C-alpha positions in Angstrom: 21.3 -8.2 -14.6 19.6 -6.1 -11.9 16.7 -8.4 -11.0 15.1 -11.6 -12.2 12.6 -14.1 -11.1 12.6 -17.8 -12.2 10.1 -20.6 -11.6 11.5 -23.1 -9.2 9.7 -25.9 -11.1 11.4 -25.5 -14.5 13.8 -22.6 -14.1 11.9 -20.6 -16.7 12.3 -16.8 -16.4 9.1 -15.1 -15.3 10.4 -11.6 -15.0 13.8 -9.8 -15.7 14.8 -6.3 -15.8 18.1 -4.4 -16.2 17.3 -1.6 -13.7 20.5 0.1 -12.7 21.5 2.8 -10.2 21.1 5.3 -12.9 17.5 4.5 -13.5 16.8 5.4 -9.8 18.7 8.7 -10.0 16.7 10.3 -12.9 15.8 13.9 -12.0 12.4 13.6 -13.7 9.5 11.3 -13.2 9.5 8.1 -15.3 6.4 6.0 -15.2 5.2 2.9 -17.1 2.7 0.1 -17.1 3.8 -3.5 -17.4 1.9 -6.7 -18.1 3.7 -10.0 -18.0 1.9 -13.2 -19.1 3.3 -16.6 -18.3 2.0 -20.1 -18.0 2.4 -19.7 -14.2 0.0 -16.6 -14.3 -0.2 -12.9 -15.0 1.5 -9.9 -13.3 0.3 -6.4 -13.9 2.6 -3.6 -12.6 2.6 0.1 -12.5 5.8 1.8 -11.5 7.5 5.2 -11.3 11.1 6.2 -10.7 12.5 9.6 -9.7 15.2 11.1 -7.5 16.6 7.8 -6.1 13.1 6.5 -5.5 11.0 3.8 -7.2 7.2 3.2 -6.4 5.4 0.2 -7.7 2.0 -1.4 -7.6 1.6 -5.0 -8.6 -1.5 -7.3 -9.1 -0.5 -10.9 -9.7 -2.7 -13.8 -10.4 -1.2 -17.4 -10.3 -2.5 -20.7 -11.6 -1.3 -22.5 -8.4 0.8 -21.8 -5.3 4.4 -21.8 -6.3 8.0 -21.1 -5.3 10.1 -18.6 -7.2 13.8 -18.2 -7.2 15.0 -14.6 -7.3 18.3 -12.8 -7.8 19.2 -9.1 -7.6 22.3 -6.8 -7.5 20.9 -3.5 -6.3 21.6 -2.1 -2.8 18.1 -0.8 -1.9 15.7 -0.1 0.9 12.2 -1.5 0.3 9.0 -0.5 2.1 6.6 -3.4 1.3 2.9 -3.2 1.7 1.0 -6.5 1.3 -2.6 -5.4 0.3 -3.9 -8.9 -0.6 -2.5 -12.4 -0.1 0.7 -13.4 1.6 4.3 -13.9 0.4 7.4 -15.2 2.2 11.0 -14.6 1.1 14.2 -16.1 2.3 17.5 -17.8 1.4 20.8 -16.2 0.5 21.8 -13.0 2.2 18.3 -11.5 2.2 16.4 -10.7 5.4 13.9 -13.6 5.6 10.3 -12.3 6.0 6.7 -13.3 5.6 4.1 -10.7 5.0 0.4 -11.6 5.4 -2.7 -9.9 4.1 -2.8 -6.2 5.1 0.7 -6.1 6.6 3.7 -3.8 6.0 7.4 -3.6 6.9 10.7 -2.2 5.6 13.8 -4.1 4.6 17.4 -3.3 3.5 19.7 -5.6 1.5 22.6 -5.6 -0.8 23.4 -7.9 -3.7 21.4 -11.1 -2.9 19.5 -14.1 -4.0 16.9 -16.4 -2.5 13.4 -17.8 -2.9 9.9 -16.3 -2.8 7.0 -18.6 -1.8 3.5 -17.7 -2.9 0.7 -19.6 -1.2 -2.3 -17.8 -2.6 -3.5 -17.4 -6.1 -3.9 -13.5 -5.9 -1.3 -11.2 -4.7 -1.6 -7.3 -4.5 1.2 -5.2 -3.2 2.6 -1.7 -3.1 6.2 -0.9 -2.5 8.6 2.1 -2.3 12.3 1.4 -2.9 15.1 3.9 -2.2 18.6 3.8 -3.2 21.1 4.2 -0.3 21.6 7.9 -0.6 18.0 8.8 -1.1 16.9 6.8 2.0 19.5 8.3 4.2 18.6 11.8 3.0 14.9 11.3 3.7 15.1 9.2 6.9 17.5 11.4 8.9 16.1 12.8 12.1 13.4 10.2 12.6 12.4 8.0 15.6 15.1 6.0 17.4 14.0 2.9 15.6 14.3 4.7 12.2 17.7 6.1 13.2 18.9 2.6 14.0 17.6 1.2 10.8 19.4 4.1 8.9 22.6 3.3 10.8 22.4 -0.2 9.5 21.8 0.9 6.0 24.8 3.3 6.3 27.1 0.5 7.5 25.8 -2.0 4.9 24.1 -4.3 7.5 21.1 -6.3 6.1 18.1 -5.8 8.3 14.4 -5.3 8.8 12.8 -2.3 10.3 10.3 -4.0 12.7 10.7 -7.4 14.3 7.0 -8.0 13.8 5.0 -7.0 10.8 2.8 -3.9 11.1 -0.9 -3.5 10.0 -1.8 -1.3 7.1 -4.2 1.0 8.7 -6.7 3.5 7.1 -4.1 6.4 7.0 -1.6 4.2 5.2 -4.2 2.8 2.7 -5.4 6.4 2.0 -1.9 7.5 1.2 -1.3 4.5 -1.2 -4.7 5.2 -2.8 -3.7 8.9 -3.3 -0.6 7.8 -5.2 -2.7 5.4 -7.4 -5.3 8.0 -8.2 -3.1 11.1 -8.6 -4.2 13.3 -11.4 -1.4 15.9 -11.3 0.9 16.6 -14.3 4.2 14.8 -14.2 6.1 17.8 -12.9 3.8 18.2 -9.9 3.3 14.4 -9.6 7.0 14.0 -8.9 6.7 16.4 -5.9 3.5 14.8 -4.7 5.0 11.3 -5.0 8.0 12.3 -3.0 5.7 13.8 -0.3 3.7 10.5 -0.2 6.9 8.4 0.1 7.9 10.6 3.2 4.4 10.3 4.5 4.3 6.5 4.3 7.7 6.4 6.0 6.4 8.5 8.9 3.2 6.4 9.1 5.2 3.2 9.3 7.5 4.6 11.9 4.5 5.7 14.0 2.9 2.3 13.5 6.1 0.7 14.8 6.1 3.0 17.8 2.5 2.1 18.6 3.3 -1.6 18.2 5.9 -1.5 21.0 3.3 -0.3 23.6 0.0 -1.7 22.2 -1.0 -5.3 22.7 -3.8 -6.8 20.7 -7.0 -6.7 22.9 -9.7 -8.0 20.6 -7.9 -9.5 17.5 -6.1 -12.4 19.1 -6.1 -15.0 16.2 -5.3 -14.9 12.6 -8.8 -16.1 11.9 -10.3 -13.0 13.6 -7.9 -10.7 11.6 -8.7 -12.4 8.3 -12.5 -12.1 9.0 -12.1 -8.4 9.8 -10.1 -7.7 6.7 -12.7 -9.6 4.7 -15.4 -7.5 6.2 -13.4 -4.3 5.2 -13.1 -5.5 1.6 -16.8 -6.6 1.4 -18.0 -3.2 2.8 -15.9 -1.3 0.2 -17.1 -3.5 -2.6 -20.7 -2.7 -1.7 -20.1 1.0 -0.9 -23.2 2.2 -2.6 -25.5 0.0 -0.5 -23.4 -1.2 2.5 -24.7 -3.8 4.9 -25.4 -2.9 8.5 -22.9 -4.0 11.2 -25.1 -7.0 12.2 -25.4 -8.0 8.5 -21.7 -7.5 7.9 -20.7 -9.5 11.0 -22.9 -12.3 9.8 -21.4 -12.2 6.3 -17.9 -12.1 7.7 -18.5 -14.8 10.2 -17.4 -12.9 13.3 -19.6 -11.4 16.1 -20.6 -7.7 15.9 -18.8 -6.7 19.1 -15.5 -8.2 18.1 -15.9 -6.8 14.5 -16.4 -3.2 15.7 -13.6 -3.3 18.3 -11.2 -5.3 16.1 -11.9 -3.1 13.1 -10.8 0.0 15.1 -7.7 -1.9 16.5 -6.5 -3.0 13.0 -7.4 0.0 10.9 -7.4 2.8 13.4 -10.9 3.9 12.3 -14.5 2.8 13.0 -16.4 0.9 10.3 -18.7 3.9 9.6 -15.7 6.3 9.7 -13.9 4.2 7.1 -17.0 4.0 5.0 -17.4 7.8 5.1 -13.7 8.3 4.1 -14.1 5.9 1.2 -17.3 7.6 0.0 -15.7 11.0 0.1 -12.6 9.7 -1.8 -15.0 8.4 -4.5 -16.8 11.7 -4.6 -13.5 13.5 -5.0 -12.6 11.2 -7.9 -16.0 11.6 -9.6 -15.6 15.5 -9.3 -12.1 15.4 -10.8 -13.2 13.2 -13.6 -16.3 15.3 -14.2 -18.5 12.2 -14.4 -21.2 13.4 -12.0 -22.8 16.7 -10.8 -22.4 17.9 -7.3 -26.1 17.3 -6.7 -25.8 13.7 -7.9 -22.9 13.0 -5.6 -24.6 14.6 -2.6 -27.7 12.5 -3.2 -25.7 9.3 -3.5 -23.9 10.0 -0.3 -27.2 10.4 1.5 -27.1 14.1 2.2 -30.3 15.9 2.6 -29.0 19.0 0.8 -26.2 20.1 -1.4 -25.2 22.7 1.2 -24.7 20.1 3.9 -22.5 18.0 1.4 -20.5 21.0 0.4 -19.8 21.9 4.0 -18.6 18.5 4.9 -16.6 18.2 1.7 -14.8 21.5 2.2 -14.0 20.5 5.9 -12.3 17.4 4.6 -10.5 18.7 1.5 -10.3 22.5 2.2 -12.0 23.2 -1.1 -15.6 23.1 -2.1 -16.9 20.4 -4.4 -17.9 23.0 -7.1 -14.4 24.5 -7.0 -12.8 21.1 -7.2 -15.0 20.3 -10.2 -14.1 23.6 -11.8 -10.3 23.1 -11.2 -10.4 19.7 -12.9 -11.5 21.3 -16.2 -8.5 23.6 -16.2 
């Protein structure tokens, strides 16, 4: 038994796998989709394993808030990114933690058991897990905080990377999206995923360094943070016809000044900068899928000419939109 989750209400098994150290150490990319249906809810998961690394995205829907009992016997480092909802874990030998909406942290533990409390009905998360050897190989030579964390891992000391949870900023979200939307063949995807695992570790280490010196200036309450995250989600859901900042502030229930300043503080980007990034990512995906012409995409993004769009696109991706569309056919 490598890992299992049971309902605390009736002790029924919601999820169980027999993942072993050998599964982590495959020298090829293994990927799979999982969907688990239970009376407590539904869990959809996409996961990949390679070279001592496991990446997993999960989208869980629950019928009601619940407490789950879990047990595992693998010695792993977990980078956890809470993309929607909040979850708290404690008990046993595990590092107790609570991650709210749009928060991240990294944890190390050995064989352990405990409980997981889910207070919201929808939970989306992304995680990267490393076995001990893979993590120490990748993390060597990082920041002082990362070196200390690696020393704890090396000595078998259960620990968390940051004393306070870190925000998932735009750069981190973009790296996660790149993993989820990767179109490379498995042989190239394996290299790409490893590079993204390293990038996300670097971004988390940098976020931790910033957190030691930066104090919240505009986002001082959980309510303000929740409203700003809601504004981000609403804007991205209406990306083709986004609201103005005054409209968005009214919809989100936060004044426009605090929304603009707080958005930059949480996500490291302006509202319009984030919107432009998201639109370019959609344009890139449409070109790779061949679903739209370059002219259609340029028009939808509001460019007055294809040339202006092509110049901006090439500046961002170092390849012209027509060349990207051509490459996707190969």
